[in-house]
N, C-alpha and C positions, 0 to 999 in steps of 0.2 A: 280842516287841513292843513290848514297853516299852523292850530296848534299841535298837531303832531308832529308835524316837522321840525317847529322847535323842541320839543319836544328830543327828537330825536338826535338833534345839531348838541344841543346838552348834554347827551349823553358822550356821543360820539365824542365831546369838550373833556370833558371829565376822561373819560379812559386815553384821552390822549394823554393828560397832567398827568394822571396815575402812573402812568409806560414811564415819561420824563421821572419824575420824583421817582420810583422806584429803582433804574437807571443810571440814576443819580448815585441814589444808595449802595447799591451794589459797585457802582466803577470806582466810587470812594472807597471804603472796602476792599477790593482788589487794589486798587495803588495803593493802600496799609499793608497788605500784607506783602504785596511784592516791595515793598521800601522797607520790613521789617527784616523778611527773606533777604535780603541784599547786605542788608546790615549787618546781620548775623553771619553771612557770608565774607565776610568781608573782615570783620572786627577779629581783629589782632587776639590769636590765642593766648591765653596766660603761661610764660614759664613754668611748666612743671618740675618740682622737684625731686631728684633720684636717687638711689646711688646706685654705685657702676664699680666694673670690675673689668681686667683685663682677658681675656682667652692666653692659658696658659698647658704648657704644656708636660705631661708623667707618662713616668711607664709604670703600666696596666697589664698585670697577669687576668684571663678569665677566669673567674671564681664561683666556685656553686656554695651555695651557703646552706648552713641545716639550723637545727634547736634542737637538744639531749643536756642531757644529766649528768653528774660525777657520779660514779660508786666505788664504795669501797674495793679494795683489789682482796681483800678479806674482812668480812664485816659481821658482827654479831653478836643475838642478846643474848649472854651468859644466864643460864637458871642453874637451878640445884637435882640431882638427877635422883636425890630421894629424901624422904624430909626429915625436919632436926631443926634443932636449936641453933640459932649462930654465937660462934661463941668469941670470931673475934675477927674483925676486918683489916685486911691489911696494905690497904691503897687508898690515896685522897683523889677526891674527885678531878678528872679529865688528865689525872699524870701519864707520861708515857710509860711501858710495861713490857718488859720481857718477857716469850715463850718461853711458860714453864717456872712461873713466878706465882708465887702462894697468893690469892687472894680473897678468900673468905674461907672456914676451918666453918664445920660443924661439931654439935657433941656428940664424941664416940665414946663417951664411957661404956656405956652398956654390948657397944661394939665387940669394944677392947676388952670386959668382962667374957664375950662367948669366945672369943676368939683365943683368953687365956684356955677356958675349956674344951675345948680344940683343941687347944696344943696338947694338953693334958694327956686326950683322950687320944691322938696319934702318938702322942709314948707310947701310951700301955698296949695298943695295937699293937705297935712295932715291937713291944720286946716279945709279944703272945707271939708272933709271928714266928723270931726268932732262936725264940724257946719252942717251939713245935719240927721243928724243920730235925734239929737230932734225932727226934723218936718220931718219925718219919722216914729215916734215913736206916735205926734201927728194926722197922716195920712196927712200932711200938701203934700207932696210929695209921692211921687211911691217908691217902695225901689231898681226899677230900677238907680232908678237916687244916689243913696247912692250906689250899685255896680259898674256903674262908676266910680265914687266919689276913688272906695276903689278901683279900676284898676287903676285908672292914679296914687296912689300913688305904687303900686307895680311897675307901668311900670319906672318910676320918680328914682326908689328906685336900682330897677335892674341897670335903666343904671350908678347911682351913681357908684354902685357896679364895674361894670365896667370899668368905667374913674379910679376909686381905682386900679383897675385889670393894668390899662396902664402905670399909674402911678408908678407902684412896677414895672413893668416888665423895665424901664428906670433905673432900681439901678442894677446894676447887680450886686450877692455878689457869694461868694463860693459855690459853691451848697455838699464838701464835703472836708477837709481839706488834704492838700499837698503842694505839690513846685509847684511854679510859675513860668513859658518860660518865652522867650524873647516879651515885650506886640508890635502888630501887627500896632495899632493905635498912635494917638498925642492927642493931647487935642486943641481943637476946633475943628478939624475935622467931619465931616458927616458923618456918618456909616447908611445905607442901612440895614433890615432885613437880619440876615444872613454873617453879617460883622465879621470874625475869629477879635478877642478883642489878645487873648492870652489866651495859654496853660495850664493848670492845672494836674501832675499825684499826685500820693497818690500812692508813693512805700515803702513802709516799714507796712507789709512784702508785698515781687512781688516774682508774678507769675512766672517762668518758664514751658512755653508749650515745648515739643519735642511728639517724635513718637517713637515708636517698635514695627516690625515687629509681627505678630499677633501668629510664635510661643513664642514667648515669655512670651503672656499674663499669663499665670498661674504660672508666673515667681513673679509679681509684685501686690499689693494692699496698702489698702490706709494703709498711715500710715508710707510707707516703705521709709527707712535713703535713699539719694539720696549725689552724691555728685559735684560736678561743676566748671569749672575752665572760665573763658575768659580772652585771650590775655593781657586785659587790668594788670591786677594782676596776674603775669605769678607764678608768686612763694607762690600763694595761694590758698589752696581749699575751696567751699563755701558750707556748709553741710544743707540740707531743708529738706523736708520729702514727699511723695506724698499725693498730696490732692483731686485730678480729677483724675476718669478714663474717659475717655468716652465707653457712651452705644452700640459703634455699631463701626464694623473696617470697613475702607477704601475700599469700593473695588477698586477702584484704582490703592490703591498699597498698598495694605494688611498688610493695618498699624493702628493701634489703638496708638489715641492721647492719651495724657497724662500729667499733669498736677501737679506742685511740689509748695512748698510755702518755700520760705525764707525769715529770717528774715535779716533786710536792714538797720540799727538804722544808720550807717556808711555813708549809701547813698550812696555806692561804684557801686552794680549793677542799673544800667538805665534800664530804658523800651528801644526794640531796641537791647540788645547786645547781639550777638553770643556767645555760649556755649557750650562747651564739655562736656558729661553727661557721668557720668559713674555709673553704682547700680552693686551692691554686691547681687550675684543669689545662694550662696552656700556656707555652713561652712567653718570656713577657714582651709588650712591642711598647712603641711611644704613642699616645695620642692627645688628642688636643682635648682638653677641659672646660668647660666653663660651668657656675652652678644652675641644677635646677630651675630655681626661682627665674632666671633671665628668659627659662623658655614658653614661651607661648605655645599652648597644643593644643590645639585646631582643626577637627575635618579634615581639611586642605590640605595642612602640611605645618610643620612646629614652628614660630618666628620669634625673634629675637630682633632688637633693636639697634640699630648699631650704631657710634655715639662721635661725630662729626665735628670739625672745628677747633677754633683754637681759644680765641676769645667768646665768642656768639658760639653755646655750644648748639646741634642740632641731634635731629635722633630720624636715624633710616630706617625700615622695614625692612625685615628681608629672612627671604626663607632658608633653612639649612634641611640639612640630614643630621638626624641622633644615631648612640648607638649606644653600646654599654651604661648601668646607672653602676654608681658604686657611688653608697650614701648618699653627702649632698651634690655631688659631682655627675655628670652629666656626658659622655664623649658626642663630639663635634667630627663627625666626616664628612662633611661639605658645607660649605654656605662661608666659613668664617677660615680668617689669619690667623695666625700664630703674634699673639700682642695688640688684637686690635678692641678699642672698647668697645661693650654694651651694658645698656643698664641692664638692673640684676630686680629691682622691684621699682611698682611704681608703672608697670607696661597700662593698666588699665586704662590713664586720661593720656596716652601715648597717640601719637599716628602720624603719620610720615613727616618730615619736616618742623614736625612740633620741635618749638626750644626748650629748653635744659638747665638745668642747673647741679651739680653735685653737691651732695652730703655728703660729707668725709666724718663723721662721726665714728668710730669701731662702735658706740653700741646700739647704734641700728642698721648696720650691716645684718647682710641674708646669711643664713650659716651657708660653709663653702667649706666641708667637712667629710676628706673621704673614711674617713671609719665613725662618724659624727657618738660622741657618749652623754645624754641627757641624763641631767642629775635625778635622782631620786624626788620625790616628793613624796 
């Protein structure tokens, strides 16, 4: 019995010692964790480097945008109506021509010979008809003989007119004034009917075709001003006016086709060019604007960081209400005042009362253009 009691006592002692040891271990760990958390919680945050700007005021008009393509007022690929060998090319590639200018002529030797034969035949037929008329009046021949002679005159005359038309078709003229493209044929080449010769485009003025959703039909009208930009001239806006509205809505896209006209005396706009279109559809209004990079868009609301202080700068988080977006800028309807300074980059490393310093280097400032035009790459 004494042996059992001794064993039990030793086991209890070992259990107590184990509890004490593990308690010390967990206690030390808890103290270490608390101390580390307390250190990090009270550790001063490093100063964050940001870019900044002031809330500014601009005059905006509500706009609707679209994309479209420029089209020539008159544009065609000239082709041969009849076959023949090219005897002359009377234009230079890319030059301007006037309506009626001769561009290409085809060989007409055989056609001219046929015309001479028909002209002689017509002269004979007319002479014969004139000779028969007195005979019919004296009743030496019947009226039907005179009728046949006059019919012969009419038939030969019609054949001669057709031959003249064929000869004219072998002189290809500009159907309207415009600018020629690059010729597709060479001197001495035989061309079959329908062979393309050269393109001709009339581009002053020039049309711009685009579409808008049917919800915008009430916002547009004939004569309405429109601005367009193209990638070829990134720092230039072109102004035109709406000249035509399609009479129906396209069922497949629920959109309406619109055509605008642009003056193009300098020939900067070319048929086929892609264009971005903007239309002002409301009266101008004054708005407070900031760069879009200054806004954190969150499910609970949009947030900016307002900068305060003079020597030691800090930021405070503030909820705002935003409105229309134009380019790199966004309208602020509530939450900011004109002239307040806000952070425009580095937002992910900011929190309330964080110390900041502002980088004024112009090379690192975020974009803040109402009508940005990135360079082509």
